[in-house]
All heavy atoms as TSV, in Angstrom:
chain	resi	resn	atom	element	x	y	z
A	1	LYS	N	N	-17.143	-0.695	-73.188
A	1	LYS	CA	C	-17.505	-1.919	-73.867
A	1	LYS	C	C	-17.734	-1.659	-75.358
A	1	LYS	O	O	-17.315	-2.453	-76.195
A	1	LYS	CB	C	-18.753	-2.513	-73.217
A	1	LYS	CG	C	-19.186	-3.787	-73.866
A	1	LYS	CD	C	-20.449	-4.325	-73.257
A	1	LYS	CE	C	-20.874	-5.548	-74.041
A	1	LYS	NZ	N	-22.247	-5.894	-73.837
A	2	LEU	N	N	-18.396	-0.577	-75.687
A	2	LEU	CA	C	-18.682	-0.282	-77.092
A	2	LEU	C	C	-17.409	-0.017	-77.886
A	2	LEU	O	O	-17.307	-0.422	-79.042
A	2	LEU	CB	C	-19.634	0.916	-77.204
A	2	LEU	CG	C	-21.042	0.712	-76.659
A	2	LEU	CD1	C	-21.853	1.992	-76.769
A	2	LEU	CD2	C	-21.748	-0.431	-77.364
A	3	ILE	N	N	-16.445	0.630	-77.268
A	3	ILE	CA	C	-15.172	0.884	-77.951
A	3	ILE	C	C	-14.489	-0.434	-78.282
A	3	ILE	O	O	-13.929	-0.595	-79.369
A	3	ILE	CB	C	-14.247	1.783	-77.099
A	3	ILE	CG1	C	-14.863	3.173	-76.946
A	3	ILE	CG2	C	-12.852	1.880	-77.710
A	3	ILE	CD1	C	-14.165	4.047	-75.941
A	4	GLN	N	N	-14.565	-1.390	-77.389
A	4	GLN	CA	C	-13.937	-2.692	-77.610
A	4	GLN	C	C	-14.606	-3.470	-78.733
A	4	GLN	O	O	-14.010	-4.389	-79.289
A	4	GLN	CB	C	-13.944	-3.511	-76.323
A	4	GLN	CG	C	-13.068	-2.914	-75.252
A	4	GLN	CD	C	-13.188	-3.622	-73.916
A	4	GLN	OE1	O	-14.101	-4.414	-73.710
A	4	GLN	NE2	N	-12.290	-3.312	-73.011
A	5	GLU	N	N	-15.831	-3.114	-79.092
A	5	GLU	CA	C	-16.542	-3.777	-80.176
A	5	GLU	C	C	-16.172	-3.221	-81.552
A	5	GLU	O	O	-16.553	-3.785	-82.566
A	5	GLU	CB	C	-18.054	-3.654	-79.967
A	5	GLU	CG	C	-18.551	-4.409	-78.754
A	5	GLU	CD	C	-20.030	-4.183	-78.489
A	5	GLU	OE1	O	-20.709	-3.527	-79.312
A	5	GLU	OE2	O	-20.511	-4.660	-77.446
A	6	LEU	N	N	-15.448	-2.105	-81.581
A	6	LEU	CA	C	-15.027	-1.528	-82.858
A	6	LEU	C	C	-14.038	-2.456	-83.567
A	6	LEU	O	O	-13.271	-3.161	-82.909
A	6	LEU	CB	C	-14.332	-0.181	-82.633
A	6	LEU	CG	C	-15.172	0.998	-82.193
A	6	LEU	CD1	C	-14.262	2.153	-81.789
A	6	LEU	CD2	C	-16.122	1.419	-83.298
A	7	PRO	N	N	-14.010	-2.405	-84.910
A	7	PRO	CA	C	-12.936	-3.110	-85.618
A	7	PRO	C	C	-11.582	-2.609	-85.109
A	7	PRO	O	O	-11.444	-1.432	-84.734
A	7	PRO	CB	C	-13.154	-2.712	-87.075
A	7	PRO	CG	C	-14.611	-2.383	-87.169
A	7	PRO	CD	C	-14.952	-1.767	-85.825
A	8	GLU	N	N	-10.613	-3.478	-85.081
A	8	GLU	CA	C	-9.323	-3.162	-84.454
A	8	GLU	C	C	-8.695	-1.879	-84.976
A	8	GLU	O	O	-8.192	-1.062	-84.202
A	8	GLU	CB	C	-8.349	-4.325	-84.629
A	8	GLU	CG	C	-7.046	-4.122	-83.896
A	8	GLU	CD	C	-6.100	-5.311	-84.012
A	8	GLU	OE1	O	-6.524	-6.359	-84.520
A	8	GLU	OE2	O	-4.945	-5.168	-83.600
A	9	ARG	N	N	-8.707	-1.678	-86.292
A	9	ARG	CA	C	-8.054	-0.482	-86.848
A	9	ARG	C	C	-8.733	0.796	-86.377
A	9	ARG	O	O	-8.083	1.797	-86.129
A	9	ARG	CB	C	-7.982	-0.569	-88.369
A	9	ARG	CG	C	-9.323	-0.562	-89.068
A	9	ARG	CD	C	-9.178	-0.809	-90.574
A	9	ARG	NE	N	-10.450	-0.796	-91.245
A	9	ARG	CZ	C	-11.260	-1.840	-91.372
A	9	ARG	NH1	N	-10.911	-2.994	-90.848
A	9	ARG	NH2	N	-12.389	-1.745	-92.013
A	10	TYR	N	N	-10.061	0.760	-86.241
A	10	TYR	CA	C	-10.779	1.932	-85.754
A	10	TYR	C	C	-10.544	2.123	-84.267
A	10	TYR	O	O	-10.376	3.237	-83.784
A	10	TYR	CB	C	-12.278	1.805	-86.017
A	10	TYR	CG	C	-12.670	1.705	-87.477
A	10	TYR	CD1	C	-13.891	1.175	-87.843
A	10	TYR	CD2	C	-11.830	2.131	-88.495
A	10	TYR	CE1	C	-14.276	1.078	-89.174
A	10	TYR	CE2	C	-12.192	2.034	-89.829
A	10	TYR	CZ	C	-13.422	1.514	-90.157
A	10	TYR	OH	O	-13.794	1.416	-91.463
A	11	GLN	N	N	-10.552	1.034	-83.542
A	11	GLN	CA	C	-10.344	1.075	-82.093
A	11	GLN	C	C	-8.978	1.660	-81.748
A	11	GLN	O	O	-8.868	2.496	-80.849
A	11	GLN	CB	C	-10.465	-0.340	-81.527
A	11	GLN	CG	C	-10.391	-0.404	-80.025
A	11	GLN	CD	C	-10.450	-1.836	-79.543
A	11	GLN	OE1	O	-9.458	-2.337	-79.047
A	11	GLN	NE2	N	-11.589	-2.487	-79.698
A	12	MET	N	N	-7.957	1.252	-82.472
A	12	MET	CA	C	-6.609	1.744	-82.179
A	12	MET	C	C	-6.512	3.250	-82.410
A	12	MET	O	O	-5.985	3.980	-81.563
A	12	MET	CB	C	-5.577	0.985	-83.018
A	12	MET	CG	C	-5.428	-0.437	-82.548
A	12	MET	SD	S	-4.307	-1.544	-83.450
A	12	MET	CE	C	-3.377	-0.563	-84.522
A	13	VAL	N	N	-7.029	3.724	-83.531
A	13	VAL	CA	C	-6.971	5.157	-83.819
A	13	VAL	C	C	-7.826	5.935	-82.812
A	13	VAL	O	O	-7.390	6.961	-82.284
A	13	VAL	CB	C	-7.420	5.451	-85.273
A	13	VAL	CG1	C	-7.567	6.943	-85.496
A	13	VAL	CG2	C	-6.418	4.862	-86.265
A	14	PHE	N	N	-9.016	5.444	-82.516
A	14	PHE	CA	C	-9.893	6.113	-81.553
A	14	PHE	C	C	-9.208	6.249	-80.201
A	14	PHE	O	O	-9.173	7.338	-79.615
A	14	PHE	CB	C	-11.210	5.337	-81.406
A	14	PHE	CG	C	-12.195	6.013	-80.500
A	14	PHE	CD1	C	-13.077	6.954	-80.988
A	14	PHE	CD2	C	-12.229	5.712	-79.140
A	14	PHE	CE1	C	-13.986	7.590	-80.137
A	14	PHE	CE2	C	-13.127	6.335	-78.297
A	14	PHE	CZ	C	-14.007	7.280	-78.793
A	15	ASN	N	N	-8.655	5.153	-79.711
A	15	ASN	CA	C	-7.985	5.182	-78.408
A	15	ASN	C	C	-6.795	6.128	-78.396
A	15	ASN	O	O	-6.625	6.908	-77.451
A	15	ASN	CB	C	-7.547	3.777	-77.995
A	15	ASN	CG	C	-8.696	2.912	-77.561
A	15	ASN	OD1	O	-9.763	3.398	-77.207
A	15	ASN	ND2	N	-8.493	1.611	-77.600
A	16	LEU	N	N	-5.971	6.058	-79.422
A	16	LEU	CA	C	-4.787	6.917	-79.467
A	16	LEU	C	C	-5.161	8.396	-79.549
A	16	LEU	O	O	-4.546	9.236	-78.898
A	16	LEU	CB	C	-3.888	6.534	-80.652
A	16	LEU	CG	C	-3.131	5.215	-80.498
A	16	LEU	CD1	C	-2.504	4.790	-81.822
A	16	LEU	CD2	C	-2.059	5.335	-79.423
A	17	TYR	N	N	-6.180	8.708	-80.330
A	17	TYR	CA	C	-6.555	10.114	-80.518
A	17	TYR	C	C	-7.380	10.651	-79.347
A	17	TYR	O	O	-7.041	11.670	-78.751
A	17	TYR	CB	C	-7.338	10.274	-81.826
A	17	TYR	CG	C	-7.610	11.714	-82.180
A	17	TYR	CD1	C	-6.651	12.476	-82.845
A	17	TYR	CD2	C	-8.806	12.330	-81.837
A	17	TYR	CE1	C	-6.884	13.799	-83.163
A	17	TYR	CE2	C	-9.046	13.649	-82.148
A	17	TYR	CZ	C	-8.081	14.380	-82.817
A	17	TYR	OH	O	-8.311	15.700	-83.118
A	18	VAL	N	N	-8.461	9.952	-79.027
A	18	VAL	CA	C	-9.412	10.467	-78.030
A	18	VAL	C	C	-8.922	10.244	-76.605
A	18	VAL	O	O	-8.959	11.155	-75.782
A	18	VAL	CB	C	-10.810	9.833	-78.232
A	18	VAL	CG1	C	-11.774	10.257	-77.145
A	18	VAL	CG2	C	-11.359	10.200	-79.611
A	19	LEU	N	N	-8.492	9.039	-76.308
A	19	LEU	CA	C	-8.129	8.715	-74.929
A	19	LEU	C	C	-6.696	9.107	-74.578
A	19	LEU	O	O	-6.429	9.557	-73.465
A	19	LEU	CB	C	-8.344	7.225	-74.665
A	19	LEU	CG	C	-9.772	6.703	-74.907
A	19	LEU	CD1	C	-9.845	5.212	-74.641
A	19	LEU	CD2	C	-10.777	7.470	-74.074
A	20	ASP	N	N	-5.774	8.933	-75.531
A	20	ASP	CA	C	-4.363	9.205	-75.247
A	20	ASP	C	C	-3.887	10.564	-75.738
A	20	ASP	O	O	-2.794	11.002	-75.381
A	20	ASP	CB	C	-3.481	8.106	-75.848
A	20	ASP	CG	C	-3.787	6.736	-75.265
A	20	ASP	OD1	O	-4.198	6.672	-74.087
A	20	ASP	OD2	O	-3.619	5.729	-75.982
A	21	GLY	N	N	-4.670	11.232	-76.576
A	21	GLY	CA	C	-4.342	12.589	-77.003
A	21	GLY	C	C	-3.281	12.720	-78.077
A	21	GLY	O	O	-2.711	13.799	-78.252
A	22	TYR	N	N	-3.004	11.658	-78.809
A	22	TYR	CA	C	-2.011	11.736	-79.888
A	22	TYR	C	C	-2.594	12.489	-81.083
A	22	TYR	O	O	-3.766	12.310	-81.416
A	22	TYR	CB	C	-1.612	10.335	-80.364
A	22	TYR	CG	C	-0.650	9.605	-79.472
A	22	TYR	CD1	C	-1.099	8.833	-78.404
A	22	TYR	CD2	C	0.719	9.656	-79.705
A	22	TYR	CE1	C	-0.230	8.150	-77.583
A	22	TYR	CE2	C	1.610	8.978	-78.893
A	22	TYR	CZ	C	1.134	8.230	-77.833
A	22	TYR	OH	O	2.004	7.548	-77.031
A	23	PRO	N	N	-1.776	13.292	-81.760
A	23	PRO	CA	C	-2.236	13.925	-83.005
A	23	PRO	C	C	-2.197	12.897	-84.151
A	23	PRO	O	O	-1.508	11.872	-84.068
A	23	PRO	CB	C	-1.210	15.036	-83.233
A	23	PRO	CG	C	0.019	14.569	-82.537
A	23	PRO	CD	C	-0.449	13.741	-81.357
A	24	HIS	N	N	-2.928	13.184	-85.209
A	24	HIS	CA	C	-2.995	12.251	-86.331
A	24	HIS	C	C	-1.617	11.963	-86.940
A	24	HIS	O	O	-1.354	10.847	-87.385
A	24	HIS	CB	C	-3.951	12.763	-87.405
A	24	HIS	CG	C	-5.386	12.641	-87.006
A	24	HIS	ND1	N	-6.028	11.439	-86.897
A	24	HIS	CD2	C	-6.299	13.589	-86.666
A	24	HIS	CE1	C	-7.278	11.632	-86.525
A	24	HIS	NE2	N	-7.459	12.934	-86.361
A	25	LYS	N	N	-0.760	12.951	-86.929
A	25	LYS	CA	C	0.586	12.761	-87.488
A	25	LYS	C	C	1.334	11.658	-86.733
A	25	LYS	O	O	1.984	10.802	-87.332
A	25	LYS	CB	C	1.361	14.080	-87.433
A	25	LYS	CG	C	2.651	14.075	-88.201
A	25	LYS	CD	C	3.233	15.477	-88.259
A	25	LYS	CE	C	4.342	15.533	-89.280
A	25	LYS	NZ	N	4.779	16.902	-89.530
A	26	GLU	N	N	1.241	11.675	-85.408
A	26	GLU	CA	C	1.902	10.653	-84.581
A	26	GLU	C	C	1.231	9.289	-84.740
A	26	GLU	O	O	1.904	8.261	-84.786
A	26	GLU	CB	C	1.889	11.074	-83.111
A	26	GLU	CG	C	2.916	12.121	-82.762
A	26	GLU	CD	C	4.337	11.622	-82.952
A	26	GLU	OE1	O	4.658	10.510	-82.503
A	26	GLU	OE2	O	5.120	12.353	-83.573
A	27	ILE	N	N	-0.086	9.287	-84.794
A	27	ILE	CA	C	-0.806	8.027	-84.970
A	27	ILE	C	C	-0.402	7.380	-86.287
A	27	ILE	O	O	-0.167	6.171	-86.354
A	27	ILE	CB	C	-2.337	8.260	-84.924
A	27	ILE	CG1	C	-2.756	8.742	-83.530
A	27	ILE	CG2	C	-3.092	6.994	-85.316
A	27	ILE	CD1	C	-4.179	9.244	-83.446
A	28	ALA	N	N	-0.307	8.203	-87.322
A	28	ALA	CA	C	0.087	7.693	-88.635
A	28	ALA	C	C	1.461	7.031	-88.563
A	28	ALA	O	O	1.664	5.939	-89.119
A	28	ALA	CB	C	0.089	8.833	-89.660
A	29	LYS	N	N	2.383	7.649	-87.869
A	29	LYS	CA	C	3.728	7.067	-87.727
A	29	LYS	C	C	3.681	5.772	-86.921
A	29	LYS	O	O	4.302	4.780	-87.286
A	29	LYS	CB	C	4.667	8.059	-87.049
A	29	LYS	CG	C	5.099	9.211	-87.918
A	29	LYS	CD	C	6.034	10.148	-87.163
A	29	LYS	CE	C	6.367	11.369	-87.969
A	29	LYS	NZ	N	7.212	12.316	-87.221
A	30	LEU	N	N	2.958	5.796	-85.804
A	30	LEU	CA	C	2.885	4.619	-84.934
A	30	LEU	C	C	2.271	3.406	-85.643
A	30	LEU	O	O	2.716	2.281	-85.447
A	30	LEU	CB	C	2.062	4.931	-83.685
A	30	LEU	CG	C	2.696	5.819	-82.640
A	30	LEU	CD1	C	1.652	6.244	-81.604
A	30	LEU	CD2	C	3.845	5.101	-81.955
A	31	LEU	N	N	1.241	3.653	-86.440
A	31	LEU	CA	C	0.503	2.557	-87.061
A	31	LEU	C	C	0.908	2.310	-88.514
A	31	LEU	O	O	0.340	1.434	-89.174
A	31	LEU	CB	C	-1.003	2.835	-86.981
A	31	LEU	CG	C	-1.580	3.025	-85.583
A	31	LEU	CD1	C	-3.074	3.288	-85.648
A	31	LEU	CD2	C	-1.282	1.812	-84.707
A	32	ASN	N	N	1.859	3.107	-88.997
A	32	ASN	CA	C	2.334	2.968	-90.376
A	32	ASN	C	C	1.189	3.133	-91.382
A	32	ASN	O	O	1.006	2.311	-92.285
A	32	ASN	CB	C	3.066	1.636	-90.585
A	32	ASN	CG	C	3.926	1.647	-91.822
A	32	ASN	OD1	O	4.411	2.696	-92.244
A	32	ASN	ND2	N	4.103	0.490	-92.422
A	33	ILE	N	N	0.409	4.203	-91.176
A	33	ILE	CA	C	-0.677	4.560	-92.077
A	33	ILE	C	C	-0.539	6.044	-92.406
A	33	ILE	O	O	0.267	6.747	-91.793
A	33	ILE	CB	C	-2.067	4.285	-91.444
A	33	ILE	CG1	C	-2.242	5.052	-90.131
A	33	ILE	CG2	C	-2.280	2.781	-91.228
A	33	ILE	CD1	C	-3.623	4.921	-89.491
A	34	SER	N	N	-1.315	6.530	-93.357
A	34	SER	CA	C	-1.266	7.951	-93.679
A	34	SER	C	C	-2.105	8.742	-92.664
A	34	SER	O	O	-2.956	8.180	-91.972
A	34	SER	CB	C	-1.794	8.194	-95.091
A	34	SER	OG	O	-3.195	7.991	-95.135
A	35	GLU	N	N	-1.855	10.053	-92.614
A	35	GLU	CA	C	-2.664	10.904	-91.737
A	35	GLU	C	C	-4.124	10.867	-92.169
A	35	GLU	O	O	-5.023	10.864	-91.327
A	35	GLU	CB	C	-2.162	12.350	-91.777
A	35	GLU	CG	C	-0.959	12.605	-90.911
A	35	GLU	CD	C	-0.608	14.077	-90.862
A	35	GLU	OE1	O	-1.424	14.871	-90.328
A	35	GLU	OE2	O	0.475	14.430	-91.352
A	36	GLY	N	N	-4.357	10.835	-93.469
A	36	GLY	CA	C	-5.717	10.775	-93.984
A	36	GLY	C	C	-6.435	9.517	-93.533
A	36	GLY	O	O	-7.622	9.553	-93.186
A	37	THR	N	N	-5.724	8.404	-93.526
A	37	THR	CA	C	-6.311	7.149	-93.064
A	37	THR	C	C	-6.629	7.230	-91.578
A	37	THR	O	O	-7.674	6.762	-91.133
A	37	THR	CB	C	-5.372	5.963	-93.354
A	37	THR	OG1	O	-5.181	5.868	-94.777
A	37	THR	CG2	C	-5.909	4.660	-92.826
A	38	SER	N	N	-5.743	7.847	-90.816
A	38	SER	CA	C	-5.987	8.026	-89.389
A	38	SER	C	C	-7.256	8.845	-89.163
A	38	SER	O	O	-8.118	8.467	-88.360
A	38	SER	CB	C	-4.788	8.714	-88.730
A	38	SER	OG	O	-5.023	8.950	-87.370
A	39	LYS	N	N	-7.400	9.938	-89.877
A	39	LYS	CA	C	-8.577	10.798	-89.742
A	39	LYS	C	C	-9.844	10.064	-90.174
A	39	LYS	O	O	-10.891	10.160	-89.518
A	39	LYS	CB	C	-8.398	12.072	-90.565
A	39	LYS	CG	C	-7.327	12.991	-90.003
A	39	LYS	CD	C	-7.104	14.186	-90.903
A	39	LYS	CE	C	-5.981	15.065	-90.368
A	39	LYS	NZ	N	-5.744	16.236	-91.223
A	40	SER	N	N	-9.753	9.324	-91.257
A	40	SER	CA	C	-10.888	8.568	-91.769
A	40	SER	C	C	-11.317	7.487	-90.774
A	40	SER	O	O	-12.512	7.307	-90.507
A	40	SER	CB	C	-10.534	7.942	-93.113
A	40	SER	OG	O	-11.558	7.108	-93.572
A	41	ASN	N	N	-10.338	6.768	-90.222
A	41	ASN	CA	C	-10.648	5.713	-89.258
A	41	ASN	C	C	-11.289	6.285	-87.997
A	41	ASN	O	O	-12.208	5.688	-87.437
A	41	ASN	CB	C	-9.405	4.913	-88.903
A	41	ASN	CG	C	-8.966	3.992	-90.008
A	41	ASN	OD1	O	-9.639	3.843	-91.028
A	41	ASN	ND2	N	-7.828	3.356	-89.826
A	42	LEU	N	N	-10.832	7.447	-87.562
A	42	LEU	CA	C	-11.437	8.098	-86.396
A	42	LEU	C	C	-12.878	8.485	-86.699
A	42	LEU	O	O	-13.777	8.243	-85.890
A	42	LEU	CB	C	-10.633	9.332	-85.979
A	42	LEU	CG	C	-11.237	10.135	-84.836
A	42	LEU	CD1	C	-11.316	9.318	-83.554
A	42	LEU	CD2	C	-10.439	11.413	-84.614
A	43	SER	N	N	-13.094	9.063	-87.862
A	43	SER	CA	C	-14.441	9.465	-88.247
A	43	SER	C	C	-15.378	8.267	-88.303
A	43	SER	O	O	-16.505	8.321	-87.789
A	43	SER	CB	C	-14.398	10.163	-89.609
A	43	SER	OG	O	-15.692	10.489	-90.044
A	44	ARG	N	N	-14.930	7.187	-88.895
A	44	ARG	CA	C	-15.754	5.981	-88.989
A	44	ARG	C	C	-16.014	5.384	-87.607
A	44	ARG	O	O	-17.121	4.917	-87.334
A	44	ARG	CB	C	-15.089	4.972	-89.913
A	44	ARG	CG	C	-15.122	5.431	-91.358
A	44	ARG	CD	C	-14.436	4.472	-92.283
A	44	ARG	NE	N	-14.452	5.030	-93.637
A	44	ARG	CZ	C	-13.664	4.647	-94.599
A	44	ARG	NH1	N	-12.789	3.668	-94.404
A	44	ARG	NH2	N	-13.742	5.202	-95.800
A	45	ALA	N	N	-15.010	5.412	-86.756
A	45	ALA	CA	C	-15.189	4.898	-85.391
A	45	ALA	C	C	-16.257	5.703	-84.665
A	45	ALA	O	O	-17.113	5.137	-83.975
A	45	ALA	CB	C	-13.870	4.956	-84.624
A	46	ARG	N	N	-16.226	7.006	-84.820
A	46	ARG	CA	C	-17.215	7.864	-84.157
A	46	ARG	C	C	-18.628	7.582	-84.668
A	46	ARG	O	O	-19.578	7.558	-83.886
A	46	ARG	CB	C	-16.860	9.333	-84.357
A	46	ARG	CG	C	-15.692	9.770	-83.503
A	46	ARG	CD	C	-15.354	11.224	-83.738
A	46	ARG	NE	N	-14.437	11.694	-82.724
A	46	ARG	CZ	C	-13.712	12.801	-82.850
A	46	ARG	NH1	N	-13.797	13.541	-83.947
A	46	ARG	NH2	N	-12.896	13.168	-81.887
A	47	VAL	N	N	-18.760	7.376	-85.977
A	47	VAL	CA	C	-20.075	7.071	-86.551
A	47	VAL	C	C	-20.595	5.746	-85.993
A	47	VAL	O	O	-21.765	5.636	-85.595
A	47	VAL	CB	C	-20.009	7.031	-88.098
A	47	VAL	CG1	C	-21.276	6.425	-88.688
A	47	VAL	CG2	C	-19.771	8.427	-88.657
A	48	ILE	N	N	-19.743	4.739	-85.956
A	48	ILE	CA	C	-20.134	3.425	-85.432
A	48	ILE	C	C	-20.557	3.550	-83.970
A	48	ILE	O	O	-21.595	3.025	-83.556
A	48	ILE	CB	C	-18.993	2.400	-85.591
A	48	ILE	CG1	C	-18.779	2.083	-87.077
A	48	ILE	CG2	C	-19.283	1.126	-84.805
A	48	ILE	CD1	C	-17.498	1.302	-87.360
A	49	LEU	N	N	-19.757	4.249	-83.178
A	49	LEU	CA	C	-20.076	4.409	-81.752
A	49	LEU	C	C	-21.384	5.179	-81.561
A	49	LEU	O	O	-22.213	4.809	-80.728
A	49	LEU	CB	C	-18.942	5.118	-81.020
A	49	LEU	CG	C	-17.678	4.294	-80.805
A	49	LEU	CD1	C	-16.560	5.171	-80.252
A	49	LEU	CD2	C	-17.951	3.120	-79.880
A	50	ARG	N	N	-21.557	6.230	-82.336
A	50	ARG	CA	C	-22.794	7.021	-82.238
A	50	ARG	C	C	-24.008	6.147	-82.543
A	50	ARG	O	O	-25.018	6.182	-81.827
A	50	ARG	CB	C	-22.732	8.203	-83.207
A	50	ARG	CG	C	-23.863	9.199	-83.052
A	50	ARG	CD	C	-23.708	10.415	-83.952
A	50	ARG	NE	N	-22.481	11.132	-83.660
A	50	ARG	CZ	C	-21.480	11.315	-84.540
A	50	ARG	NH1	N	-21.558	10.827	-85.756
A	50	ARG	NH2	N	-20.406	11.989	-84.195
A	51	ASN	N	N	-23.906	5.333	-83.588
A	51	ASN	CA	C	-25.017	4.445	-83.952
A	51	ASN	C	C	-25.287	3.409	-82.864
A	51	ASN	O	O	-26.436	3.111	-82.554
A	51	ASN	CB	C	-24.735	3.750	-85.285
A	51	ASN	CG	C	-24.833	4.700	-86.462
A	51	ASN	OD1	O	-25.468	5.745	-86.385
A	51	ASN	ND2	N	-24.188	4.351	-87.556
A	52	LYS	N	N	-24.229	2.855	-82.283
A	52	LYS	CA	C	-24.395	1.863	-81.218
A	52	LYS	C	C	-25.048	2.489	-79.985
A	52	LYS	O	O	-25.920	1.891	-79.360
A	52	LYS	CB	C	-23.045	1.243	-80.848
A	52	LYS	CG	C	-22.515	0.265	-81.876
A	52	LYS	CD	C	-21.183	-0.307	-81.425
A	52	LYS	CE	C	-20.635	-1.305	-82.401
A	52	LYS	NZ	N	-21.350	-2.583	-82.371
A	53	ILE	N	N	-24.644	3.697	-79.643
A	53	ILE	CA	C	-25.219	4.394	-78.492
A	53	ILE	C	C	-26.695	4.682	-78.738
A	53	ILE	O	O	-27.535	4.452	-77.867
A	53	ILE	CB	C	-24.435	5.689	-78.187
A	53	ILE	CG1	C	-23.041	5.337	-77.645
A	53	ILE	CG2	C	-25.198	6.577	-77.215
A	53	ILE	CD1	C	-22.079	6.503	-77.596
A	54	GLU	N	N	-27.016	5.172	-79.943
A	54	GLU	CA	C	-28.417	5.472	-80.263
A	54	GLU	C	C	-29.262	4.197	-80.235
A	54	GLU	O	O	-30.378	4.207	-79.723
A	54	GLU	CB	C	-28.508	6.151	-81.623
A	54	GLU	CG	C	-27.991	7.571	-81.610
A	54	GLU	CD	C	-27.891	8.195	-82.989
A	54	GLU	OE1	O	-28.204	7.523	-83.999
A	54	GLU	OE2	O	-27.491	9.367	-83.057
A	55	THR	N	N	-28.734	3.109	-80.769
A	55	THR	CA	C	-29.452	1.832	-80.767
A	55	THR	C	C	-29.681	1.346	-79.350
A	55	THR	O	O	-30.780	0.902	-79.004
A	55	THR	CB	C	-28.671	0.776	-81.579
A	55	THR	OG1	O	-28.539	1.232	-82.925
A	55	THR	CG2	C	-29.385	-0.563	-81.571
A	56	ASN	N	N	-28.673	1.461	-78.509
A	56	ASN	CA	C	-28.813	1.046	-77.099
A	56	ASN	C	C	-29.869	1.878	-76.381
A	56	ASN	O	O	-30.643	1.356	-75.597
A	56	ASN	CB	C	-27.473	1.149	-76.372
A	56	ASN	CG	C	-26.559	-0.012	-76.687
A	56	ASN	OD1	O	-26.983	-1.025	-77.246
A	56	ASN	ND2	N	-25.292	0.139	-76.355
A	57	GLN	N	N	-29.886	3.171	-76.654
A	57	GLN	CA	C	-30.870	4.040	-76.008
A	57	GLN	C	C	-32.280	3.698	-76.479
A	57	GLN	O	O	-33.213	3.684	-75.689
A	57	GLN	CB	C	-30.546	5.515	-76.282
A	57	GLN	CG	C	-29.333	5.992	-75.512
A	57	GLN	CD	C	-28.940	7.411	-75.857
A	57	GLN	OE1	O	-29.345	7.965	-76.868
A	57	GLN	NE2	N	-28.109	8.004	-75.011
A	58	LEU	N	N	-32.432	3.431	-77.776
A	58	LEU	CA	C	-33.740	3.052	-78.300
A	58	LEU	C	C	-34.216	1.737	-77.678
A	58	LEU	O	O	-35.383	1.609	-77.303
A	58	LEU	CB	C	-33.699	2.904	-79.826
A	58	LEU	CG	C	-33.629	4.204	-80.635
A	58	LEU	CD1	C	-33.442	3.885	-82.119
A	58	LEU	CD2	C	-34.883	5.028	-80.435
A	59	ASN	N	N	-33.310	0.793	-77.568
A	59	ASN	CA	C	-33.668	-0.502	-76.968
A	59	ASN	C	C	-34.079	-0.348	-75.517
A	59	ASN	O	O	-35.011	-0.999	-75.056
A	59	ASN	CB	C	-32.510	-1.503	-77.091
A	59	ASN	CG	C	-32.297	-1.938	-78.521
A	59	ASN	OD1	O	-33.178	-1.829	-79.374
A	59	ASN	ND2	N	-31.106	-2.427	-78.814
A	60	LYS	N	N	-33.404	0.516	-74.779
A	60	LYS	CA	C	-33.756	0.764	-73.370
A	60	LYS	C	C	-35.129	1.402	-73.260
A	60	LYS	O	O	-35.928	1.056	-72.411
A	60	LYS	CB	C	-32.700	1.627	-72.697
A	60	LYS	CG	C	-31.430	0.893	-72.380
A	60	LYS	CD	C	-30.422	1.800	-71.696
A	60	LYS	CE	C	-29.129	1.062	-71.448
A	60	LYS	NZ	N	-28.108	1.935	-70.853
A	61	ASN	N	N	-35.394	2.372	-74.164
A	61	ASN	CA	C	-36.690	3.057	-74.132
A	61	ASN	C	C	-37.827	2.106	-74.491
A	61	ASN	O	O	-38.922	2.204	-73.938
A	61	ASN	CB	C	-36.687	4.257	-75.084
A	61	ASN	CG	C	-35.829	5.392	-74.562
A	61	ASN	OD1	O	-35.554	5.473	-73.376
A	61	ASN	ND2	N	-35.409	6.273	-75.452
A	62	GLU	N	N	-37.596	1.191	-75.418
A	62	GLU	CA	C	-38.615	0.239	-75.813
A	62	GLU	C	C	-38.900	-0.752	-74.689
A	62	GLU	O	O	-40.014	-1.245	-74.564
A	62	GLU	CB	C	-38.198	-0.508	-77.077
A	62	GLU	CG	C	-38.239	0.359	-78.320
A	62	GLU	CD	C	-37.708	-0.348	-79.553
A	62	GLU	OE1	O	-37.289	-1.521	-79.463
A	62	GLU	OE2	O	-37.705	0.288	-80.620
A	63	ALA	N	N	-37.903	-1.038	-73.874
A	63	ALA	CA	C	-38.065	-1.991	-72.777
A	63	ALA	C	C	-38.908	-1.402	-71.646
A	63	ALA	O	O	-39.425	-2.138	-70.816
A	63	ALA	CB	C	-36.710	-2.419	-72.249
A	64	LEU	N	N	-39.019	-0.082	-71.613
A	64	LEU	CA	C	-39.786	0.569	-70.524
A	64	LEU	C	C	-41.234	0.461	-70.752
A	64	LEU	O	O	-42.100	0.320	-71.162
A	64	LEU	CB	C	-39.399	2.042	-70.395
A	64	LEU	CG	C	-37.954	2.297	-69.992
A	64	LEU	CD1	C	-37.692	3.793	-69.974
A	64	LEU	CD2	C	-37.683	1.717	-68.611
């Protein structure tokens, strides 16, 4: 669910790299972006997901 909440450009790179195992070079070709953009989008997606996970955990702990 959290992955689906990512902005589309981050979600696409995250899915292709993490879930499908594509290298950044292939992702760049598929999405018509540079390799640097692919790497940057993956990094940003990971930061967003990490923050969402931490926020969810904090909210669960506060509810207890």
